[in-house]
C-alpha positions in Angstrom: -40.3 107.9 96.2 -40.7 104.0 96.0 -39.3 104.0 99.5 -41.7 106.7 101.1 -44.5 104.6 99.5 -43.4 101.2 101.0 -42.9 103.0 104.5 -46.4 104.5 104.3 -47.9 101.1 103.1 -46.3 99.4 106.1 -47.7 102.2 108.7 -51.0 101.5 107.4 -50.8 97.7 108.0 -49.3 98.3 111.4 -52.3 100.7 112.1 -54.6 98.3 110.7 -53.2 95.5 112.8 -53.2 97.4 116.0 -56.9 98.5 115.5 -58.0 95.0 114.7 -56.0 93.7 117.9 -57.7 96.3 120.1 -61.2 95.0 118.7 -60.6 91.7 120.6 -58.9 93.2 123.7 -61.9 93.5 126.4 -63.2 97.3 126.7 -61.9 97.8 130.5 -58.3 96.7 129.6 -58.4 99.1 126.4 -59.6 101.7 128.5 -56.7 101.4 131.1 -54.1 101.5 128.2 -55.3 104.6 126.4 -56.2 106.6 129.5 -53.6 109.5 129.6 -50.9 108.9 132.1 -51.4 111.2 135.1 -48.5 113.3 136.5 -48.1 111.8 139.9 -48.0 108.2 141.3 -50.8 109.2 143.8 -53.2 110.1 140.9 -52.5 106.7 139.3 -53.1 105.0 142.6 -56.6 106.8 142.8 -57.2 105.6 139.2 -57.0 102.0 140.1 -60.3 102.3 141.8 -61.9 102.9 138.7 -60.4 99.4 137.7 -62.8 97.9 140.2 -60.4 97.3 142.9 -61.6 98.0 146.5 -58.2 99.2 147.8 -54.5 99.6 146.5 -51.3 100.1 148.4 -48.0 101.2 146.8 -44.5 101.4 148.0 -41.7 103.0 146.0 -38.2 103.3 147.1 -35.7 105.2 144.8 -32.0 104.7 145.7 -31.0 107.7 147.9 -34.2 108.8 148.7 -36.8 108.4 151.5 -39.3 105.4 150.5 -42.7 106.7 149.6 -46.1 104.9 150.5 -49.5 105.5 148.7 -52.7 104.1 149.3 -56.5 104.7 147.9 -59.8 102.9 148.5 -60.8 100.8 151.5 -58.6 98.6 154.0 -62.2 97.3 155.0 -65.1 98.4 153.0 -68.0 97.1 155.3 -66.3 99.5 158.2 -65.5 102.3 155.8 -62.0 102.2 156.8 -59.8 104.0 154.5 -56.7 101.9 153.0 -53.8 102.1 155.4 -50.3 102.1 153.5 -49.1 100.4 156.4 -51.4 97.6 156.6 -50.6 93.9 156.7 -51.3 92.0 153.4 -51.3 88.5 152.2 -48.1 88.3 150.1 -49.1 85.0 148.5 -46.4 83.7 146.1 -43.8 86.4 146.9 -43.2 84.2 149.9 -41.5 81.9 147.3 -38.6 84.1 147.2 -37.9 84.0 151.1 -37.9 80.1 150.7 -35.5 80.3 147.8 -33.3 82.3 149.8 -33.8 79.8 152.8 -32.8 77.1 150.3 -29.9 79.0 149.0 -28.3 79.5 152.4 -28.8 75.9 153.3 -26.9 74.9 150.3 -24.1 77.4 150.6 -23.4 76.3 154.1 -23.2 72.5 152.7 -26.2 71.3 154.6 -28.1 70.6 151.4 -27.2 69.7 148.0 -28.9 71.6 144.8 -28.6 68.2 143.1 -30.0 66.0 145.9 -33.2 64.3 145.1 -36.7 64.0 146.6 -35.9 60.2 147.4 -32.9 61.3 149.3 -34.7 64.0 151.4 -38.1 62.4 151.6 -38.0 58.6 151.2 -41.3 58.3 152.6 -42.6 60.1 149.4 -41.2 57.3 147.0 -44.2 56.1 145.3 -46.5 59.0 146.2 -44.5 61.4 144.0 -43.6 60.2 140.3 -40.0 60.5 139.5 -39.0 61.0 143.1 -35.5 59.6 142.5 -34.9 61.9 139.5 -36.3 65.3 140.7 -33.6 67.4 142.4 -33.8 70.3 144.6 -32.8 72.6 141.9 -35.6 71.3 139.7 -38.0 72.2 142.7 -36.8 75.6 143.0 -36.9 76.1 139.0 -40.0 74.7 138.7 -39.1 72.0 136.4 -40.1 69.2 138.6 -43.5 68.2 136.7 -45.1 67.7 140.0 -48.7 68.8 139.7 -49.7 71.7 141.7 -51.9 71.2 144.7 -53.7 74.7 144.0 -54.9 72.8 140.7 -56.8 70.0 142.6 -60.5 70.1 142.9 -62.0 72.6 145.3 -58.8 73.6 146.8 -59.9 77.4 146.9 -63.2 76.7 148.5 -62.0 74.0 150.8 -58.4 74.6 151.5 -56.5 72.0 153.4 -55.8 72.5 157.2 -51.9 71.9 157.1 -48.8 71.0 154.9 -49.5 67.1 155.2 -53.1 67.5 154.1 -52.1 69.8 151.3 -49.4 67.2 150.1 -51.8 64.5 150.0 -53.7 66.2 147.3 -51.1 65.5 144.7 -49.9 62.1 146.3 -50.0 59.6 143.4 -50.9 61.9 140.7 -48.9 61.4 137.4 -46.3 63.7 136.6 -47.2 66.6 134.1 -43.7 66.1 132.3 -40.4 64.2 132.7 -38.1 66.0 135.3 -35.9 69.0 133.8 -37.6 68.7 130.4 -40.0 71.7 130.9 -41.3 74.4 132.9 -44.6 74.5 134.7 -45.1 76.6 137.9 -46.1 74.7 140.7 -47.0 75.4 144.2 -46.2 71.9 145.1 -42.4 72.6 144.5 -42.2 75.2 147.4 -44.5 73.3 149.6 -41.7 70.5 149.6 -39.1 73.0 149.8 -40.7 74.5 152.9 -40.8 71.1 154.3 -37.3 70.4 153.4 -36.2 73.6 155.5 -38.0 72.4 158.6 -36.7 68.7 158.3 -33.2 70.2 157.8 -33.0 72.8 160.6 -35.4 71.0 163.0 -37.8 73.8 163.4 -40.2 76.0 161.5 -39.4 77.4 158.2 -40.6 81.0 159.4 -38.2 81.0 162.2 -35.4 80.0 159.9 -36.4 82.9 157.8 -36.5 85.1 160.8 -33.0 84.4 161.7 -31.5 84.4 158.2 -33.5 87.2 156.6 -36.1 89.4 158.7 -33.8 90.0 161.9 -30.5 91.0 159.8 -32.7 93.1 157.7 -34.4 94.6 160.7 -37.8 93.8 159.3 -40.4 93.4 162.3 -43.7 93.6 160.0 -43.4 90.2 158.3 -45.4 87.2 159.7 -45.9 83.6 159.1 -49.7 83.8 158.8 -53.0 85.4 159.5 -52.7 83.4 163.0 -49.6 85.3 164.0 -51.1 88.7 163.8 -54.1 91.3 164.9 -56.7 90.5 162.0 -57.7 94.0 162.2 -54.3 95.2 160.9 -54.7 92.8 158.0 -56.1 94.7 154.8 -59.6 93.2 153.9 -59.6 90.8 150.9 -62.6 90.7 148.2 -63.5 88.4 145.4 -65.6 89.8 142.8 -69.2 88.3 143.2 -68.5 87.6 146.8 -70.1 89.9 149.3 -68.0 89.3 152.6 -64.5 90.0 153.5 -62.5 86.8 153.0 -59.2 87.6 154.8 -60.1 85.2 157.5 -59.7 82.3 155.1 -56.1 81.0 155.4 -54.4 79.7 152.2 -50.9 79.3 154.0 -49.8 82.9 152.9 -47.0 84.9 154.7 -48.2 88.5 155.8 -46.3 91.4 155.6 -46.4 95.2 154.9 -45.4 96.7 151.4 -42.4 98.5 153.3 -41.2 95.3 154.5 -41.6 93.4 151.2 -39.8 96.6 149.5 -36.8 96.4 151.7 -36.5 92.6 151.3 -36.6 93.1 147.6 -33.6 95.7 147.8 -31.6 93.4 150.0 -32.4 90.6 147.5 -31.1 92.6 144.6 -27.9 94.7 146.0 -26.7 91.5 147.7 -26.7 92.8 151.2 -29.1 89.8 152.0 -26.4 87.5 151.2 -22.9 86.4 152.5 -19.8 85.3 150.5 -20.8 83.2 147.4 -24.6 83.1 148.3 -25.6 85.8 145.8 -24.2 84.0 142.9 -25.5 80.7 143.8 -29.1 82.3 144.4 -28.7 83.7 140.9 -28.2 80.4 139.3 -31.4 78.9 141.1 -34.2 81.7 141.0 -35.3 85.1 140.2 -35.2 88.5 141.8 -38.8 89.6 141.7 -42.2 87.8 142.1 -45.9 88.2 142.1 -48.6 86.9 144.2 -52.2 85.8 143.7 -55.0 84.3 145.9 -58.2 85.0 146.5 -58.7 88.6 147.5 -55.0 89.4 147.3 -52.9 90.4 144.2 -49.1 91.8 144.6 -46.1 92.6 142.6 -42.6 93.3 144.0 -39.8 94.2 141.7 -36.5 96.1 141.5 -36.0 98.3 138.3 -32.5 98.6 137.6 -32.5 101.3 135.1 -34.1 103.4 137.5 -32.4 101.9 140.6 -36.0 101.7 142.2 -38.1 99.3 143.9 -41.8 99.1 143.2 -44.4 97.2 145.3 -48.3 97.3 144.6 -51.1 95.3 146.6 -54.8 95.4 145.6 -57.4 93.8 147.6 -59.7 92.5 144.7 -59.6 89.4 142.6 -61.5 87.6 140.1 -59.9 84.5 138.5 -62.4 84.6 135.7 -62.0 88.3 134.9 -59.6 90.9 134.1 -58.3 92.0 137.5 -54.9 90.6 137.1 -54.4 92.1 133.4 -55.6 95.5 135.1 -53.5 95.1 138.0 -50.3 94.7 135.9 -51.4 97.6 133.6 -51.6 99.8 137.1 -48.1 98.7 138.1 -46.8 99.4 134.7 -48.2 102.9 134.4 -46.7 103.7 138.0 -43.3 102.8 137.0 -43.5 104.9 133.7 -44.6 108.0 136.0 -41.4 107.2 138.0 -39.3 107.1 134.9 -41.0 110.2 133.4 -40.4 112.3 136.5 -36.7 111.6 136.7 -36.0 112.9 133.3 
């Protein structure tokens, strides 16, 4: 009897704790959480429009099945063009996975060393980047360098730099956020330096190297360096809450790709077909196998789910750095994965 009473007391406290915590969660997020899960992925994709997103694209590839694409909302709100599941999209930081693979291949080939330092590879940056003699290639890949992120510098999003040199100048001379390899802090500057290093090493553009080592072997023809390499009408429009116009013409240096191309890359990254010899083990020691992306107007998630042997990629074209859009985006993604799991049972 005493055990039963104690269990009931614990249940009551857990219920009270849950209710109290929900009180402090914004209503749109609570509503997204508690809305009954629909039966199909398309229904959930449609529901994302209720979260305030102008348009959504989802790619699902279950092992052994034909990949499926879903879309809802607008590709272009002003022209009333429906969302196209094959539209090009700014994948933002998902591009870091491609850079990490490029670096891995150069290390595996003996061209670079993961313990080589910034001072070794960029002697011209000594004095401009604190701890240049201690920060290694591995620390850059793993975001353990302590170098400040250029995206945190004043007015970066409203007045973005025009090239990599201008971008790097934004952090030149700034103090380190911590001593090398003593902490973790996501910094876009790390991957700017890695991109520059690839180009310095191979003698041509990083994207050309990515084409040679990743895209062409996988047969991916809908991944591009930037908005300047594509027909703009093929790119999904991007919207920022409170800004009326389409902001897709603003260039933040993002790669462009379709959801299907990103999904195929994620599959190859995770099943190892992208790598040769010892490259996969080396990559696993350096970086992760999934990523998210966020720049004004564009949110993205690309993940492989081992328990269901499935790749799920989600794009939405509405952002608000001061709002709940990212949390709602993640909730939408998690609900899609739940539907896939439920329908497999």
